N, C-alpha and C positions, 0 to 999 in steps of 0.2 A: 573464506580468506578475503579480506577487503582488496579492491583494486587501488590504483593510484588516487582515486577520488574518495577512497574509504568506504565504498559501498559495494557489496557483493553478496546478495542473498541467494543462497542455493537451497532449493527444496529437494529433499530426498525422501525416499519411502512414500511416494505418492501412488497409490494403486499398485500395480505390479512393476516394480522398477526395471526388471529385466525386459518386460514387454515394451515399456516406454523406450528403453535404450535401444532395443532392436528396431523398433519403428523409425526412430530418429536417425539411426545408422543407415537404414535403407534410404531414407530421404535425403541424407547428408545436409540437414539443415539444423539450426538451433533457434529456438524461439526464446527470446529474452523478454522478461516481463518485469518492469520496474519503473523507477523514477529517474528521469534523465537529470544528470548533474548540470548545474549552471542555472537552473530555475530558482528564483528566490521566493521564499515563504516569508511574508511580513506577518508576525504574530497578530492575531486579532486583539484589538483593544475592546475592553468592555467599560462601560460607564459605572463607576462605583462611587457611592457616597461615603465620605468619612464621618465618623461620629460627630454629631453637631453641625454638620455642613448643611447649608440651605441651598436650594436650587437643585438642578438635575444630576449634579455630581461630576467628577472628572473621569476622563478616559485614562486608563492605564493598564499595564499588563498584570499578570498574576502576582508579580513580586512587587507591584506598586511603582514601577518605573515610569517616568515621564514619557510620553509619546515621542518626544524629540530625541530621546536617547536609546530608543529601541532599534536594534540592528536586525535586519532580515537575515534568515538562515537559509542555507541551500536546502531545497525541498527533499533531495535525496538524503541528506544528513538528517533532517527531521524524521523521515520515514524510518531510517535506521535506528534513531534513538527510540522511536515509538515501538518499533519491531522487537529490538533487543532489550530495551529498558536502559535506564541511567540510574544514577544514585537517587534521583528524585522521581523517576517514572518507572512504574512496573512494566516488565516485558509483556507485550502483547503481540505475539508472532503472527500477526494478521495475514501475511502473504502465505506462510506455510499452512496455517490452519485453513484458510480459504481453499487453497489447492487441494489439500487432504480431503476436505469436506466434498469437493467436486471432482475428485480423482477419476471416478468412474465415467463421468460424462466427458471429461477432457481426454481421457484415454480413448474412449470410444470415438470421439471425433478425430483424434489422431490416427487411429486404426482406419477410419473411413478414408481419410486423405491418403494414407499410405496404400490403400487398396487402388486408389486412382493411379498410383505410380505403376502397380502391377498390371493395370489395364491399359497402360499407354496414355493416360490422361494427365493433365497437369493439375497437381494438388493445390488447394487454397489453404496455405499455412496461416494466412492471415485470419482466417475463420477461427482457427485454434487460439491464436493470440487474442483476438477480440473476445472469445469465450473466457479465456483466463482472466483478462482484465475485468470483464463483466462479473465474474465469479468473485473476485477480490473486492470489487466495489460494493457488490450486494452484501457480501459477508460484513464488510466494515460498517455498512449502514444498518445492519441487523443488530440484534440484541445479545449476541454471543458474549462479548466483554462486559457489557452491562451487567450481566448475571454473574460472570466468572472473575473478572478483574474490574470492579467498578471504580469510577473516579472517586477521588477523595472528597470529603464534604467541602474542603476549601476550594477545590477545582470546581465543584458543582455550584457553589455559591458564586464563584468568580464568573464562570461561563454562563450560568443560568440554565445548564443542561446537564443531565447525568450521562450523556452519551460519550463513552470514551472514543478517542481517535478522531473525532469530528469537532472542528471549531472553525467554522468558515467554509470548510469543504474544498479549499483550493488545493490541498495536498492531494487528496484522493482523485481530484479532477485531473491532476497531472500525471496519474499512473498511465502508462502506455506499454507498447510491445514493439519489438523489432525482430524481423525474421533475417537470420544470417545464413549464407550459403545457398540462398534460393535464386535460381536463374530468373533473370527478368524476362 
């Protein structure tokens, strides 16, 4: 269910959900991983030559829009569109898929930090957040969607790349985490 900014990606069924919930209840923290609202993504422009055009070509977006008319989009909104898909973009649920693929390692790290609580030590939940961000980033940079939901030939021609989800990489570089409920 989207929040007031229209973004709310929830990952369920990653590893043993009861185990993850139990660990997090004991810790009384929530680790949020996602894209902060308010950061602007300016679509990458690519140089394209129109038929018969001489010289290096013009910069334009995928729809042929003039660079002066291209509006930035909220990075969180872009991530949501890429994750869930739109009428023009197939869904590539990269956050869920990445967490599912790395659920064992992330659950083990959470368990390790929860053990610290049992032993009277301070857990490092930022380690788990960093691990989740790294898992998603690595997943997006991998070939999973290149093989399963590839870019259209038009997109490949425009971008000059067949790598889904990456065009300039400023979206994935803005991926972050926040730990809520942790005592400072």
